[in-house]
DSSP file (Angstrom, degrees, kcal/mol; ACC not computed):
  #  RESIDUE AA STRUCTURE BP1 BP2  ACC     N-H-->O    O-->H-N    N-H-->O    O-->H-N    TCO  KAPPA ALPHA  PHI   PSI    X-CA   Y-CA   Z-CA
    1    1 A X              0   0    0      0, 0.0     2,-0.3     0, 0.0    45,-0.1   0.000 360.0 360.0 360.0 133.1  270.0  -49.6   26.6
    2    2 A X        -     0   0    0     43,-0.4    45,-2.6   162,-0.1     2,-0.4  -0.858 360.0-156.5-107.0 146.7  272.7  -49.1   29.2
    3    3 A X  E     -ab  47 108A   0    104,-2.5   106,-2.3    -2,-0.3     2,-0.6  -0.970   8.7-151.1-124.8 142.0  273.4  -51.5   32.0
    4    4 A X  E     -ab  48 109A   0     43,-2.9    45,-2.4    -2,-0.4     2,-0.5  -0.955  13.5-161.2-108.7 114.9  275.0  -50.9   35.3
    5    5 A X  E     -ab  49 110A   0    104,-3.6   106,-2.3    -2,-0.6     2,-0.4  -0.837  12.6-167.8 -96.2 131.9  276.8  -54.0   36.6
    6    6 A X  E     -ab  50 111A   0     43,-2.6    45,-2.6    -2,-0.5   106,-0.2  -0.976  19.5-126.3-131.0 131.4  277.4  -53.9   40.4
    7    7 A X        -     0   0    0    104,-2.8     5,-0.2    -2,-0.4    45,-0.2  -0.282  19.4-147.8 -64.6 158.7  279.6  -56.0   42.6
    8    8 A X    >>> +     0   0    0      3,-0.2     5,-2.5    43,-0.2     4,-2.2   0.917  69.3  66.0 -96.9 -67.5  277.8  -57.5   45.6
    9    9 A X  B 345S-g   13   0B   0      1,-0.3   104,-0.3     2,-0.2     5,-0.2  -0.428 122.4  -6.1 -69.8 127.3  280.1  -57.8   48.7
   10   10 A X  T 345S+     0   0    0      3,-3.6    -1,-0.3    -2,-0.2     4,-0.2   0.609 132.5  65.1  62.5  15.7  281.3  -54.6   50.1
   11   11 A X  T <45S+     0   0    0     -3,-1.5    -2,-0.2     2,-0.5    -3,-0.2   0.573 124.8   0.4-122.2 -56.1  279.7  -52.7   47.3
   12   12 A X  T  <5S+     0   0    0     -4,-2.2    20,-2.8     1,-0.3     2,-0.4   0.827 138.8  32.2 -96.5 -49.7  276.0  -53.3   47.7
   13   13 A X  B   <S-gH   9  31B   0     -5,-2.5    -3,-3.6    18,-0.3    -2,-0.5  -0.881  86.3-116.1-113.1 141.1  276.0  -55.4   50.9
   14   14 A X        -     0   0    0     16,-2.7     2,-0.8    -2,-0.4    16,-0.4  -0.592  19.8-135.0 -76.6 128.6  278.6  -55.1   53.7
   15   15 A X        -     0   0    0     -2,-0.4     2,-0.4    14,-0.1    -1,-0.1  -0.771  27.0-141.6 -79.0 114.8  280.7  -58.2   54.2
   16   16 A X    >   -     0   0    0     -2,-0.8     3,-1.6    12,-0.1     2,-0.0  -0.642  18.1-109.9 -84.7 133.1  280.6  -58.6   58.0
   17   17 A X  T 3  S+     0   0    0     -2,-0.4     3,-0.1     1,-0.2    -1,-0.1  -0.325  98.4  12.5 -62.7 138.0  283.8  -59.7   59.7
   18   18 A X  T 3  S+     0   0    0      1,-0.2     2,-0.5    -2,-0.0    -1,-0.2   0.529  98.3 114.9  77.1   6.3  283.8  -63.2   61.1
   19   19 A X    <   +     0   0    0     -3,-1.6     2,-0.3     2,-0.0    -1,-0.2  -0.942  41.7 176.3-112.2 129.0  280.6  -64.2   59.4
   20   20 A X        +     0   0    0     -2,-0.5     2,-0.1    -3,-0.1    -3,-0.0  -0.787  30.9  46.3-129.3 168.1  280.9  -67.0   56.8
   21   21 A X  S    S-     0   0    0     -2,-0.3     5,-0.1     5,-0.0    36,-0.1  -0.282 101.0 -15.0  91.6 179.6  278.7  -69.0   54.5
   22   22 A X    >   -     0   0    0     34,-0.2     3,-2.0     1,-0.1     4,-0.3  -0.307  64.1-131.2 -58.0 132.8  275.9  -67.8   52.2
   23   23 A X  G >  S+     0   0    0      1,-0.3     3,-1.7     2,-0.2    -1,-0.1   0.797 101.5  67.6 -59.6 -31.9  274.8  -64.3   53.1
   24   24 A X  G 3  S+     0   0    0      1,-0.3    -1,-0.3    37,-0.1    -2,-0.1   0.711 100.3  51.5 -65.0 -16.2  271.1  -65.1   53.2
   25   25 A X  G <  S+     0   0    0     -3,-2.0    -1,-0.3     3,-0.0    -2,-0.2   0.492  83.1 115.7 -95.4  -4.8  271.8  -67.3   56.3
   26   26 A X  S <  S-     0   0    0     -3,-1.7     3,-0.1    -4,-0.3    -5,-0.0  -0.320  73.1-126.8 -65.4 147.0  273.7  -64.6   58.3
   27   27 A X  S    S+     0   0    0      1,-0.2     2,-0.3     0, 0.0    -1,-0.1   0.816  95.3  19.3 -62.8 -28.5  272.0  -63.5   61.5
   28   28 A X        -     0   0    0     -5,-0.1     2,-0.3     2,-0.0    -1,-0.2  -0.999  66.9-172.2-143.0 140.0  272.3  -59.9   60.3
   29   29 A X        -     0   0    0     -2,-0.3     2,-0.4    39,-0.1   -14,-0.1  -0.966   6.6-165.0-130.4 151.2  272.8  -58.3   56.8
   30   30 A X        -     0   0    0    -16,-0.4   -16,-2.7    -2,-0.3     2,-0.3  -0.999  13.8-143.0-138.5 136.9  273.5  -54.7   55.9
   31   31 A X  B     -H   13   0B   0     -2,-0.4   -18,-0.3   -18,-0.3     2,-0.1  -0.684  40.6 -99.9 -85.8 151.4  273.3  -52.6   52.7
   32   32 A X    >   -     0   0    0    -20,-2.8     3,-1.6    -2,-0.3     4,-0.4  -0.438  50.1 -89.4 -68.0 147.6  276.0  -50.0   52.3
   33   33 A X  T 3  S+     0   0    0      1,-0.2   118,-0.5     2,-0.1    -1,-0.1  -0.325 109.4  12.3 -59.3 134.4  274.8  -46.5   53.1
   34   34 A X  T 3> S+     0   0    0    117,-0.1     4,-2.2   116,-0.1    -1,-0.2   0.310  89.8 114.2  86.3  -8.6  273.3  -44.6   50.2
   35   35 A X  H <> S+     0   0    0     -3,-1.6     4,-2.6     1,-0.2     5,-0.2   0.925  76.0  49.4 -63.9 -44.9  273.0  -47.6   47.8
   36   36 A X  H  > S+     0   0    0     -4,-0.4     4,-2.6     1,-0.2     5,-0.2   0.935 112.6  46.7 -60.1 -48.0  269.2  -47.6   47.7
   37   37 A X  H  > S+     0   0    0      1,-0.2     4,-2.0     2,-0.2    -1,-0.2   0.907 113.3  48.9 -62.4 -42.8  269.0  -43.9   46.9
   38   38 A X  H  X S+     0   0    0     -4,-2.2     4,-1.5     2,-0.2    -1,-0.2   0.922 112.9  46.7 -64.1 -44.5  271.7  -44.1   44.2
   39   39 A X  H  X S+     0   0    0     -4,-2.6     4,-1.5     1,-0.2    -2,-0.2   0.902 111.1  51.3 -67.2 -40.6  270.1  -47.1   42.5
   40   40 A X  H  < S+     0   0    0     -4,-2.6     4,-0.4    -5,-0.2     3,-0.2   0.902 110.6  49.7 -61.4 -40.1  266.6  -45.6   42.6
   41   41 A X  H  < S+     0   0    0     -4,-2.0     3,-0.3    -5,-0.2    -1,-0.2   0.812 114.9  44.2 -68.2 -29.6  268.0  -42.4   41.0
   42   42 A X  H >X S+     0   0    0     -4,-1.5     3,-1.6     1,-0.2     4,-1.6   0.623  87.2  90.6 -91.8 -14.1  269.8  -44.4   38.3
   43   43 A X  T 3< S+     0   0    0     -4,-1.5    -1,-0.2     1,-0.3    -2,-0.1   0.836  82.1  57.0 -53.2 -38.0  266.9  -46.8   37.4
   44   44 A X  T 34 S+     0   0    0     -4,-0.4    -1,-0.3    -3,-0.3    -2,-0.1   0.781 116.6  35.6 -65.7 -22.0  265.4  -44.5   34.7
   45   45 A X  T <4 S+     0   0    0     -3,-1.6   -43,-0.4    -4,-0.1     2,-0.3   0.640 119.4  37.9-103.9 -17.8  268.8  -44.5   32.9
   46   46 A X     <  -     0   0    0     -4,-1.6     2,-0.3    -3,-0.1   -43,-0.2  -0.957  64.8-128.0-137.3 148.1  270.1  -48.0   33.4
   47   47 A X  E     -a    3   0A   0    -45,-2.6   -43,-2.9    -2,-0.3     2,-0.4  -0.720  40.8-138.4 -77.6 149.3  269.2  -51.7   33.7
   48   48 A X  E     +a    4   0A   0     -2,-0.3    28,-2.3    26,-0.2    29,-1.4  -0.951  28.4 166.9-120.2 133.0  270.7  -52.9   37.0
   49   49 A X  E     -ac   5  77A   0    -45,-2.4   -43,-2.6    -2,-0.4     2,-0.4  -0.999  31.8-127.5-141.8 143.0  272.5  -56.2   37.5
   50   50 A X  E     -ac   6  78A   0     27,-1.9    29,-2.5    -2,-0.3     2,-0.4  -0.715  20.4-171.2 -82.8 140.7  274.6  -57.7   40.2
   51   51 A X  E     + c   0  79A   0    -45,-2.6     2,-0.3    -2,-0.4    29,-0.2  -0.858  22.5 163.5-134.1  97.7  277.9  -59.1   38.9
   52   52 A X  E     - c   0  80A   0     27,-2.6    29,-1.9    -2,-0.4   -45,-0.1  -0.852  49.7-139.0-126.2 150.4  279.6  -61.0   41.7
   53   53 A X        +     0   0    0     -2,-0.3    27,-0.1    27,-0.2    -1,-0.1   0.318  56.4 143.4 -82.3   7.1  282.3  -63.6   42.3
   54   54 A X        +     0   0    0      1,-0.2    28,-2.1    27,-0.1    -2,-0.1  -0.262  18.9 168.5 -52.6 124.4  280.0  -65.2   44.9
   55   55 A X  S    S+     0   0    0     26,-0.2    -1,-0.2    27,-0.1   -33,-0.1   0.613  70.9  56.4-111.4 -21.9  280.5  -69.0   44.6
   56   56 A X  S    S+     0   0    0    -35,-0.1     2,-0.4     2,-0.0   -34,-0.2   0.661 102.9  61.7 -84.5 -16.6  278.7  -70.1   47.8
   57   57 A X        -     0   0    0    -36,-0.1    25,-0.3     4,-0.0    26,-0.2  -0.912  68.9-146.8-119.1 137.3  275.4  -68.5   46.8
   58   58 A X     >  -     0   0    0     -2,-0.4     4,-2.6    24,-0.1     5,-0.2  -0.370  40.5 -95.9 -84.6 172.7  273.1  -69.0   43.9
   59   59 A X  H  > S+     0   0    0      1,-0.2     4,-2.5     2,-0.2     5,-0.2   0.921 126.8  50.5 -56.2 -44.5  271.0  -66.3   42.3
   60   60 A X  H  > S+     0   0    0      1,-0.2     4,-1.6     2,-0.2    -1,-0.2   0.875 111.1  48.2 -65.6 -35.6  268.0  -67.2   44.4
   61   61 A X  H  > S+     0   0    0      2,-0.2     4,-1.8     1,-0.2    -1,-0.2   0.879 110.2  51.6 -70.9 -37.4  270.1  -67.1   47.6
   62   62 A X  H  X S+     0   0    0     -4,-2.6     4,-2.5     1,-0.2    -2,-0.2   0.920 109.0  51.4 -62.4 -43.1  271.6  -63.8   46.7
   63   63 A X  H  X S+     0   0    0     -4,-2.5     4,-2.5     1,-0.2    -1,-0.2   0.866 105.1  56.4 -63.1 -35.4  268.0  -62.4   46.1
   64   64 A X  H  X S+     0   0    0     -4,-1.6     4,-1.1     2,-0.2    -1,-0.2   0.919 109.4  45.8 -61.3 -42.9  267.0  -63.7   49.6
   65   65 A X  H  X S+     0   0    0     -4,-1.8     4,-0.5     1,-0.2     3,-0.4   0.916 112.7  50.2 -65.5 -42.6  269.8  -61.7   51.1
   66   66 A X  H ><>S+     0   0    0     -4,-2.5     5,-2.6     1,-0.2     3,-1.1   0.862 105.0  57.8 -63.8 -35.7  268.9  -58.6   49.0
   67   67 A X  H ><5S+     0   0    0     -4,-2.5     3,-1.4     1,-0.3    -1,-0.2   0.830  95.2  65.1 -63.2 -31.5  265.2  -59.0   50.1
   68   68 A X  H 3<5S+     0   0    0     -4,-1.1    -1,-0.3    -3,-0.4    -2,-0.2   0.743 112.2  34.2 -65.2 -21.7  266.3  -58.7   53.7
   69   69 A X  T <<5S-     0   0    0     -3,-1.1    -1,-0.3    -4,-0.5    -2,-0.2   0.135 117.0-112.8-116.5  17.0  267.4  -55.1   53.0
   70   70 A X  T < 5S+     0   0    0     -3,-1.4    -3,-0.2    -5,-0.1    -2,-0.1   0.865  86.4 112.0  56.2  44.3  264.6  -54.5   50.5
   71   71 A X    >>< +     0   0    0     -5,-2.6     3,-1.6    -8,-0.2     4,-0.5   0.527  43.1  90.8-116.1 -13.0  266.9  -54.2   47.4
   72   72 A X  G >4 S+     0   0    0     -6,-0.5     3,-1.6     1,-0.3    -5,-0.1   0.877  82.5  57.1 -56.1 -42.5  266.1  -57.3   45.4
   73   73 A X  G 34 S+     0   0    0      1,-0.3    -1,-0.3    -7,-0.1    -2,-0.1   0.692  97.0  64.7 -65.5 -17.8  263.4  -55.6   43.3
   74   74 A X  G <4 S+     0   0    0     -3,-1.6     2,-0.6     1,-0.0    -1,-0.3   0.711  89.2  78.7 -77.2 -19.0  265.9  -53.0   42.1
   75   75 A X    <<  -     0   0    0     -3,-1.6   -26,-0.2    -4,-0.5     3,-0.1  -0.810  55.8-169.7-100.0 123.1  268.0  -55.6   40.3
   76   76 A X  S    S+     0   0    0    -28,-2.3     2,-0.3    -2,-0.6   -27,-0.2   0.861  77.0  12.9 -70.9 -37.6  266.8  -56.9   36.9
   77   77 A X  E     -c   49   0A   0    -29,-1.4   -27,-1.9     2,-0.0     2,-0.4  -0.948  59.6-152.1-140.5 156.0  269.4  -59.6   36.8
   78   78 A X  E     -c   50   0A   0     -2,-0.3     2,-0.5   -29,-0.2   -27,-0.2  -0.989  12.8-174.0-131.0 123.1  271.9  -61.4   39.1
   79   79 A X  E     +c   51   0A   0    -29,-2.5   -27,-2.6    -2,-0.4     2,-0.4  -0.976   8.1 180.0-117.9 122.7  275.1  -62.9   37.7
   80   80 A X  E >>  -c   52   0A   0     -2,-0.5     4,-2.5   -29,-0.2     3,-1.1  -0.948  36.0-125.9-126.9 147.6  277.3  -64.9   40.1
   81   81 A X  H 3> S+     0   0    0    -29,-1.9     4,-2.6    -2,-0.4     5,-0.4   0.851 107.8  62.7 -56.1 -38.3  280.5  -66.8   39.4
   82   82 A X  H 34 S+     0   0    0    -28,-2.1    -1,-0.3   -25,-0.3   -27,-0.1   0.840 114.1  33.0 -58.9 -33.6  279.1  -70.0   40.8
   83   83 A X  H <4 S+     0   0    0     -3,-1.1    -1,-0.2   -26,-0.2    -2,-0.2   0.752 119.2  50.7 -94.4 -28.0  276.5  -70.1   38.1
   84   84 A X  H  < S-     0   0    0     -4,-2.5    -2,-0.2     2,-0.2    -3,-0.2   0.793  95.1-137.1 -77.3 -27.9  278.6  -68.5   35.3
   85   85 A X  S  < S+     0   0    0     -4,-2.6     2,-0.3     1,-0.3    -3,-0.1   0.609  75.0  90.9  77.8  11.1  281.5  -70.8   35.8
   86   86 A X        -     0   0    0     -5,-0.4     2,-0.3    -6,-0.2    -1,-0.3  -0.947  62.0-149.1-135.1 155.0  283.8  -67.8   35.4
   87   87 A X    >   -     0   0    0     -2,-0.3     3,-1.7    -3,-0.1     6,-0.4  -0.939  29.9 -76.5-126.5 148.4  285.3  -65.3   37.9
   88   88 A X  T 3  S+     0   0    0     -2,-0.3    30,-0.1     1,-0.3    29,-0.1  -0.532 109.8  34.6 -66.8 145.0  286.3  -61.7   37.8
   89   89 A X  T 3  S+     0   0    0     28,-0.4    -1,-0.3    -2,-0.2    35,-0.1  -0.936  92.9 106.1 -92.4  13.7  288.7  -60.4   36.6
   90   90 A X  S X> S-     0   0    0     -3,-1.7     3,-1.2     1,-0.2     4,-1.1  -0.280  71.0-133.6 -57.3 133.8  288.6  -63.0   33.8
   91   91 A X  H 3> S+     0   0    0      1,-0.3     4,-2.8     2,-0.2     5,-0.2   0.810 104.3  66.3 -57.7 -30.8  287.4  -61.5   30.6
   92   92 A X  H 3> S+     0   0    0      1,-0.2     4,-2.1     2,-0.2    -1,-0.3   0.839  96.3  56.2 -62.5 -32.6  285.2  -64.5   30.1
   93   93 A X  H <> S+     0   0    0     -3,-1.2     4,-1.6    -6,-0.4    -1,-0.2   0.960 113.0  39.3 -61.6 -52.0  283.1  -63.4   33.2
   94   94 A X  H  X S+     0   0    0     -4,-1.1     4,-2.7     1,-0.2    -2,-0.2   0.888 115.2  52.3 -68.3 -39.5  282.4  -60.0   31.7
   95   95 A X  H  X S+     0   0    0     -4,-2.8     4,-2.6     1,-0.2    -1,-0.2   0.876 106.4  54.3 -64.9 -36.4  281.8  -61.4   28.2
   96   96 A X  H  X S+     0   0    0     -4,-2.1     4,-2.2    -5,-0.2    -1,-0.2   0.908 111.5  44.9 -63.4 -40.9  279.3  -63.9   29.5
   97   97 A X  H  X S+     0   0    0     -4,-1.6     4,-2.1     2,-0.2    -2,-0.2   0.935 112.9  49.6 -68.7 -46.3  277.3  -61.2   31.2
   98   98 A X  H  X>S+     0   0    0     -4,-2.7     5,-2.4     1,-0.2     4,-1.0   0.909 112.4  49.6 -58.6 -41.4  277.5  -58.9   28.1
   99   99 A X  H  <5S+     0   0    0     -4,-2.6     3,-0.4     1,-0.2    -1,-0.2   0.914 109.5  50.3 -63.3 -43.6  276.4  -61.8   25.9
  100  100 A X  H  <5S+     0   0    0     -4,-2.2    -1,-0.2     1,-0.2    -2,-0.2   0.835 116.1  42.6 -64.2 -32.1  273.4  -62.6   28.3
  101  101 A X  H  <5S-     0   0    0     -4,-2.1    -1,-0.2    -5,-0.1    -2,-0.2   0.581 107.4-126.8 -89.1 -11.0  272.3  -59.0   28.2
  102  102 A X  T  <5 +     0   0    0     -4,-1.0     2,-0.3    -3,-0.4    -3,-0.2   0.885  62.8 137.5  67.1  38.9  272.9  -58.7   24.4
  103  103 A X      < -     0   0    0     -5,-2.4    -1,-0.2    -6,-0.1     2,-0.2  -0.885  54.8-128.8-120.6 146.7  275.1  -55.6   25.0
  104  104 A X    >   -     0   0    0     -2,-0.3     3,-2.0    -3,-0.1     4,-0.2  -0.558  40.1-105.5 -79.0 158.6  278.4  -54.3   23.6
  105  105 A X  G >  S+     0   0    0      1,-0.3     3,-1.6    20,-0.2    23,-0.5   0.819 117.9  65.2 -55.2 -32.2  281.0  -53.3   26.2
  106  106 A X  G 3  S+     0   0    0      1,-0.3    -1,-0.3    21,-0.1    20,-0.1   0.655  97.9  55.3 -67.5 -14.3  280.3  -49.6   25.5
  107  107 A X  G <  S+     0   0    0     -3,-2.0  -104,-2.5  -105,-0.1     2,-0.4   0.357 100.4  70.3 -99.7   5.6  276.8  -50.0   26.8
  108  108 A X  E <   -b    3   0A   0     -3,-1.6    20,-1.1  -106,-0.2     2,-0.4  -0.954  56.8-166.7-127.5 144.6  277.7  -51.4   30.2
  109  109 A X  E     -bd   4 128A   0   -106,-2.3  -104,-3.6    -2,-0.4     2,-0.4  -0.959  11.8-146.8-124.8 144.2  279.4  -49.9   33.3
  110  110 A X  E     -bd   5 129A   0     18,-2.0    20,-3.0    -2,-0.4     2,-0.4  -0.910   9.0-168.6-112.4 140.1  280.8  -51.8   36.3
  111  111 A X  E     +bd   6 130A   0   -106,-2.3  -104,-2.8    -2,-0.4     2,-0.3  -0.997  24.9 142.6-125.4 127.6  280.8  -50.6   39.9
  112  112 A X  E     - d   0 131A   0     18,-2.1    20,-2.8    -2,-0.4  -102,-0.1  -0.992  53.7-124.0-160.6 166.0  282.9  -52.4   42.5
  113  113 A X  S    S+     0   0    0   -104,-0.3     2,-0.6    -2,-0.3    18,-0.1   0.502  90.7  75.6 -92.7  -6.0  285.1  -52.1   45.5
  114  114 A X     >> -     0   0    0      1,-0.2     4,-2.2     2,-0.0     5,-1.3  -0.917  62.2-162.6-112.4 112.4  288.1  -53.9   44.2
  115  115 A X  I  4>S+     0   0    0     -2,-0.6     5,-2.7     1,-0.2     4,-0.3   0.916  89.1  41.5 -60.1 -46.5  290.2  -51.9   41.7
  116  116 A X  I  4>S+     0   0    0      3,-0.2     5,-0.7     4,-0.1    -1,-0.2   0.944 124.8  33.2 -67.3 -48.7  292.1  -54.8   40.2
  117  117 A X  I  45S+     0   0    0      3,-0.2   -28,-0.4   -29,-0.1    -2,-0.2   0.946 130.4  27.0 -78.3 -50.7  289.2  -57.3   40.0
  118  118 A X  I  X5S+     0   0    0     -4,-2.2     4,-1.3     3,-0.2    -3,-0.2   0.940 130.3  31.4 -80.6 -49.4  286.1  -55.1   39.3
  119  119 A X  I  ><S+     0   0    0     -5,-1.3     4,-2.8    -4,-0.3    -3,-0.2   0.976 125.5  36.8 -79.7 -57.7  287.6  -52.1   37.5
  120  120 A X  I  ><S+     0   0    0     -5,-2.7     4,-1.8     1,-0.2    -3,-0.2   0.845 115.9  56.3 -67.9 -31.2  290.6  -53.3   35.6
  121  121 A X  H  ><S+     0   0    0     -5,-0.7     4,-0.5    -6,-0.3    -1,-0.2   0.937 112.0  42.1 -61.7 -46.4  288.8  -56.6   34.8
  122  122 A X  H ><>S+     0   0    0     -4,-1.3     5,-2.2     1,-0.2     3,-1.3   0.910 112.1  54.6 -66.2 -42.8  285.9  -54.6   33.2
  123  123 A X  H ><5S+     0   0    0     -4,-2.8     3,-1.8     1,-0.3    -1,-0.2   0.846  97.0  66.2 -59.3 -34.0  288.3  -52.2   31.5
  124  124 A X  H 3<5S+     0   0    0     -4,-1.8    -1,-0.3     1,-0.3    -2,-0.2   0.744 105.1  43.0 -63.0 -23.6  290.1  -55.1   29.9
  125  125 A X  T <<5S-     0   0    0     -3,-1.3    -1,-0.3    -4,-0.5   -20,-0.2   0.309 128.0 -96.3-103.4   8.3  287.0  -56.0   27.8
  126  126 A X  T < 5S+     0   0    0     -3,-1.8     2,-0.3     1,-0.3    -3,-0.2   0.534  79.6 136.2  93.0   7.3  286.3  -52.3   27.0
  127  127 A X      < -     0   0    0     -5,-2.2    -1,-0.3    -6,-0.1     2,-0.2  -0.621  53.4-124.9 -85.0 146.8  283.8  -51.6   29.7
  128  128 A X  E     -d  109   0A   0    -20,-1.1   -18,-2.0   -23,-0.5     2,-0.3  -0.624  34.8-168.6 -83.6 151.9  283.9  -48.4   31.7
  129  129 A X  E     -de 110 145A   0     15,-2.6    17,-1.5   -20,-0.2     2,-0.4  -0.975  21.7-144.8-147.5 155.5  284.0  -48.8   35.5
  130  130 A X  E     -de 111 146A   0    -20,-3.0   -18,-2.1    -2,-0.3     2,-0.6  -0.987  16.0-143.6-124.1 128.2  283.8  -47.0   38.8
  131  131 A X  E     -de 112 147A   0     15,-2.9    17,-3.0    -2,-0.4     2,-1.1  -0.822   6.9-153.3 -91.5 118.7  285.8  -47.9   41.8
  132  132 A X  E     + e   0 148A   0    -20,-2.8     2,-0.9    -2,-0.6    17,-0.2  -0.800  19.8 175.8 -90.8  96.7  283.9  -47.5   45.1
  133  133 A X        +     0   0    0     15,-2.8     3,-0.1    -2,-1.1   -20,-0.1  -0.788  12.4 158.5-105.2  88.2  286.8  -46.9   47.5
  134  134 A X        +     0   0    0     -2,-0.9    -1,-0.1     1,-0.2    15,-0.1   0.391  66.0  61.0 -91.1   3.8  285.0  -46.2   50.8
  135  135 A X  S    S+     0   0    0      1,-0.1     2,-0.3     3,-0.1    -1,-0.2   0.732 109.6  16.6-104.2 -26.7  288.0  -47.1   52.9
  136  136 A X  S    S-     0   0    0      2,-0.2    -1,-0.1    -3,-0.1    -3,-0.1  -0.846  70.7-115.9-137.3 174.0  290.7  -44.5   51.9
  137  137 A X  S    S+     0   0    0     -2,-0.3     2,-0.1    -3,-0.1    -3,-0.0   0.334  71.4 128.2 -92.5   5.8  290.8  -41.2   50.0
  138  138 A X        -     0   0    0     11,-0.0     2,-0.3     1,-0.0    -2,-0.2  -0.378  40.2-167.4 -63.4 138.0  293.0  -42.8   47.2
  139  139 A X        -     0   0    0     -2,-0.1     2,-0.4     8,-0.1    -2,-0.1  -0.952  14.8-162.3-128.9 149.9  291.6  -42.2   43.8
  140  140 A X        -     0   0    0     -2,-0.3     2,-0.4    -9,-0.1    -9,-0.2  -0.996  12.1-178.0-127.4 135.6  292.3  -43.7   40.4
  141  141 A X        +     0   0    0     -2,-0.4     2,-0.3     5,-0.2     5,-0.2  -1.000  13.8 143.9-137.3 134.7  291.3  -41.9   37.2
  142  142 A X  B >   -F  145   0A   0      3,-2.6     3,-0.6    -2,-0.4    -2,-0.0  -0.903  63.7 -82.1-153.6-179.5  291.7  -43.1   33.6
  143  143 A X  T 3  S+     0   0    0     -2,-0.3     3,-0.0     1,-0.2   -15,-0.0   0.819 129.9  30.1 -60.8 -30.9  289.9  -43.0   30.2
  144  144 A X  T 3  S+     0   0    0    -16,-0.1   -15,-2.6     1,-0.1     2,-0.3   0.341 120.0  48.5-112.7   5.7  287.8  -46.0   31.2
  145  145 A X  E <   -eF 129 142A   0     -3,-0.6    -3,-2.6   -17,-0.2     2,-0.3  -0.995  48.0-178.6-150.2 155.4  287.5  -45.6   35.0
  146  146 A X  E     -e  130   0A   0    -17,-1.5   -15,-2.9    -2,-0.3     2,-0.4  -0.886  23.1-123.9-139.8 168.8  286.8  -43.2   37.8
  147  147 A X  E     -e  131   0A   0     -2,-0.3     2,-0.3   -17,-0.2   -15,-0.2  -0.942  19.8-177.9-120.7 140.4  286.7  -43.3   41.7
  148  148 A X  E     -e  132   0A   0    -17,-3.0   -15,-2.8    -2,-0.4     3,-0.1  -0.943  16.4-163.3-127.1 157.1  284.0  -42.6   44.2
  149  149 A X  S    S+     0   0    0     -2,-0.3     2,-0.3     1,-0.3   -17,-0.1   0.425  79.8  27.8-113.8  -5.2  284.2  -42.7   47.9
  150  150 A X  S >  S-     0   0    0      1,-0.1     3,-2.0  -116,-0.0    -1,-0.3  -0.986  80.2-115.2-155.1 148.3  280.5  -42.7   48.6
  151  151 A X  G >  S+     0   0    0   -118,-0.5     3,-1.7    -2,-0.3     4,-0.4   0.775 110.0  70.3 -58.8 -26.8  277.4  -43.9   46.7
  152  152 A X  G 3  S+     0   0    0      1,-0.3     4,-0.3     2,-0.1    -1,-0.3   0.679  94.7  56.0 -66.0 -15.4  276.2  -40.3   46.4
  153  153 A X  G <> S+     0   0    0     -3,-2.0     4,-1.9     1,-0.2    -1,-0.3   0.479  81.3  91.8 -92.3  -4.3  279.0  -39.6   44.0
  154  154 A X  H <> S+     0   0    0     -3,-1.7     4,-2.7    -4,-0.2     5,-0.2   0.908  79.6  54.4 -63.6 -45.7  278.1  -42.3   41.5
  155  155 A X  H  > S+     0   0    0     -4,-0.4     4,-2.2     1,-0.2    -1,-0.2   0.931 111.1  45.6 -54.4 -49.8  275.9  -40.3   39.2
  156  156 A X  H  > S+     0   0    0     -4,-0.3     4,-2.3     1,-0.2    -1,-0.2   0.885 112.0  52.2 -63.4 -38.9  278.6  -37.7   38.6
  157  157 A X  H  X S+     0   0    0     -4,-1.9     4,-1.1     2,-0.2    -1,-0.2   0.911 109.1  49.6 -64.2 -42.2  281.2  -40.4   38.0
  158  158 A X  H  <>S+     0   0    0     -4,-2.7     5,-2.6     1,-0.2     3,-0.5   0.911 110.4  50.3 -63.7 -42.0  279.1  -42.1   35.4
  159  159 A X  H ><5S+     0   0    0     -4,-2.2     3,-1.8    -5,-0.2    -1,-0.2   0.909 106.5  55.4 -61.0 -41.7  278.5  -38.8   33.6
  160  160 A X  H 3<5S+     0   0    0     -4,-2.3    -1,-0.2     1,-0.3    -2,-0.2   0.761 107.1  51.4 -63.7 -23.6  282.2  -38.2   33.6
  161  161 A X  T 3<5S-     0   0    0     -4,-1.1    -1,-0.3    -3,-0.5    -2,-0.2   0.353 128.8 -95.8 -94.6   4.6  282.7  -41.5   31.9
  162  162 A X  T < 5 +     0   0    0     -3,-1.8    -3,-0.2     1,-0.2    -2,-0.1   0.580  65.9 159.3  97.4  10.4  280.1  -40.7   29.2
  163  163 A X      < -     0   0    0     -5,-2.6     2,-0.7    -6,-0.1    -1,-0.2  -0.379  38.7-132.0 -64.7 145.3  277.0  -42.3   30.5
  164  164 A X        -     0   0    0   -119,-0.1     2,-0.4    -2,-0.0  -162,-0.1  -0.899  29.6-167.4-100.2 115.1  273.7  -40.9   29.1
  165  165 A X        -     0   0    0     -2,-0.7     2,-0.3   -10,-0.0  -123,-0.1  -0.818  25.5-115.7-110.2 143.7  271.4  -40.1   31.9
  166  166 A X        -     0   0    0     -2,-0.4  -121,-0.1  -124,-0.1  -122,-0.1  -0.576  46.9-104.9 -68.6 131.5  267.7  -39.3   31.9
  167  167 A X        -     0   0    0     -2,-0.3     2,-0.3     1,-0.1    -1,-0.1  -0.300  33.0-132.0 -60.3 142.0  267.3  -35.8   33.2
  168  168 A X        -     0   0    0     -3,-0.1     2,-0.3     1,-0.0    -1,-0.1  -0.708  15.1-124.4 -93.8 149.2  266.0  -35.5   36.7
  169  169 A X        -     0   0    0     -2,-0.3     3,-0.1     1,-0.1     2,-0.1  -0.716  28.1-111.0 -89.6 140.3  263.2  -33.2   37.6
  170  170 A X        -     0   0    0     -2,-0.3     2,-0.1     1,-0.1    -1,-0.1  -0.399  42.0 -97.8 -66.2 148.5  263.7  -30.7   40.3
  171  171 A X        -     0   0    0      1,-0.1     2,-0.3    -2,-0.1    -1,-0.1  -0.398  36.7-125.3 -66.6 141.4  261.7  -31.3   43.4
  172  172 A X              0   0    0      1,-0.2    -1,-0.1    -2,-0.1    -3,-0.0  -0.605 360.0 360.0 -82.7 146.3  258.5  -29.3   43.7
  173  173 A X              0   0    0     -2,-0.3    -1,-0.2     0, 0.0    -2,-0.0   0.447 360.0 360.0 143.9 360.0  257.9  -27.3   46.8
């Protein structure tokens, strides 16, 4: 079993400027463009989990925010710093999640918008990671990490890092 661990703020859901507090209470919430399509395409090959430094929101509150954009059902698990007692990029954060999932680092991939915290933090425990850099054209590439600028590029990035994907069927028509 492979798992895709995904950061929450500015990776799955947009952090809106000037809005504070638990996201489920915000007047408006937004998923990033393309996230739903990418996750649906990857579901046959991966378990999906959020792995977030959110300290103000519990798992149930995170799920409430995800339900507002119809994404909650796509995530098998939600791991947040507030409940884990550890924060990214600390190795203990990633090890706690791997332990809860019963996975070795080689079976998990991290996707996040912060290169230092999400990508290098995951790499430090032997996990492969993808940097979602949707703000600039800067890219980082290494043995354990790749860069994407849009969710539509995730599948190819995961393959480049050695993920085993279930073949997709061509559309009929």
